[in-house]
C-alpha positions as CSV (number, residue, x, y, z in Angstrom):
1,X,-13.0,-0.5,10.6
2,X,-13.0,-0.9,14.2
3,X,-12.9,-4.6,14.4
4,X,-10.8,-5.4,11.4
5,X,-6.9,-6.7,12.0
6,X,-4.0,-5.8,11.3
7,X,-4.0,-4.9,7.5
8,X,-1.1,-6.7,4.9
9,X,1.0,-4.7,3.8
10,X,0.5,-4.3,-0.3
11,X,3.7,-4.6,-0.9
12,X,3.8,-8.3,1.2
13,X,1.1,-8.8,0.0
14,X,2.2,-9.1,-4.0
15,X,5.5,-10.4,-2.0
16,X,3.4,-13.7,-2.0
17,X,1.8,-14.0,-4.3
18,X,5.2,-13.4,-6.7
19,X,6.8,-16.0,-9.2
20,X,10.2,-17.7,-7.5
21,X,10.9,-18.2,-11.7
22,X,10.8,-13.2,-11.9
23,X,13.5,-11.3,-10.0
24,X,13.3,-8.6,-8.6
25,X,15.2,-6.9,-10.7
26,X,13.5,-8.1,-13.7
27,X,11.1,-6.8,-12.4
28,X,12.3,-3.5,-11.7
29,X,13.1,-2.8,-15.6
30,X,9.8,-3.8,-16.4
31,X,7.9,-1.7,-14.1
32,X,10.8,1.2,-15.4
33,X,10.7,1.5,-11.7
34,X,14.5,0.9,-9.1
35,X,15.5,-2.3,-8.2
36,X,15.6,-0.1,-5.1
37,X,11.7,0.4,-5.5
38,X,10.2,-2.1,-6.1
39,X,11.9,-3.8,-2.7
40,X,11.0,-0.8,-0.2
41,X,7.3,-1.8,-1.5
42,X,8.0,-6.0,-1.3
43,X,9.1,-5.5,2.4
44,X,6.6,-2.3,3.1
45,X,8.6,0.0,3.7
46,X,6.8,2.5,1.2
47,X,3.5,2.7,-0.5
48,X,1.5,1.6,-3.9
49,X,1.4,5.4,-5.4
50,X,-1.4,5.4,-7.7
51,X,0.7,4.9,-10.6
52,X,2.4,1.7,-9.3
53,X,-0.5,0.3,-9.1
54,X,-1.7,1.4,-12.9
55,X,2.6,-0.7,-13.8
56,X,1.2,-3.3,-11.2
57,X,-2.3,-3.2,-13.0
58,X,-0.1,-2.8,-16.5
59,X,2.0,-5.6,-15.9
60,X,-0.2,-8.7,-13.7
61,X,-3.4,-8.1,-14.9
62,X,-5.1,-7.4,-10.8
63,X,-7.2,-4.5,-10.5
64,X,-5.0,-1.2,-10.1
65,X,-8.5,0.0,-7.4
66,X,-7.3,-3.0,-5.8
67,X,-4.3,-2.5,-5.3
68,X,-4.9,1.2,-4.0
69,X,-7.5,0.0,-1.2
70,X,-5.3,-2.5,0.0
71,X,-3.7,0.6,0.6
72,X,-5.6,3.4,2.4
73,X,-6.6,0.2,4.3
74,X,-3.1,-0.3,5.4
75,X,-2.0,3.7,6.2
76,X,-5.6,3.8,7.9
77,X,-5.3,1.0,10.5
78,X,-1.4,2.6,11.0
79,X,-2.8,6.1,11.7
80,X,-5.9,4.9,14.1
81,X,-3.0,2.7,15.9
82,X,-0.8,5.4,16.0
83,X,-0.2,6.5,20.2
84,X,1.4,9.4,19.1
85,X,-2.4,11.2,17.1
86,X,-3.3,13.9,18.7
87,X,-6.6,13.9,20.3
88,X,-8.6,15.9,18.5
89,X,-11.5,17.4,19.9
90,X,-14.9,16.7,17.5
91,X,-16.7,20.3,15.9
92,X,-18.7,21.5,17.7
93,X,-21.8,23.4,16.3
94,X,-21.2,27.0,15.0
95,X,-23.3,29.9,16.5
96,X,-26.0,31.1,13.8
C-alpha cells in the first residue's frame, strides 16, 4: 500500500453516485439511521461500520465487503500518514 495515493472515503464514493432524486432524509429513513448519521458518512466524517455496510448492501445491492474494504483502505492510509503516530521499535526475538 505504500505507493497508494490518498484513497477516497467510502462515503465520498457513495455521495458521487448518489441519485439526484433521492434526498438524504429519505435515504436515512430507508436505511434506518438518522439524517445526521448519513450526512456524516457522506461527508467523510464518520466511518462505514459493518452494520451500515450491510444496510447499504440491502439498499443498493453493492456488496458489504466492498464498503468495508474501502473503509479499511482509507483508515490504513490515514494511519500511515498520521504525523503524530509514535515510532514503534520492531520486537526483538526473545531468547530461548
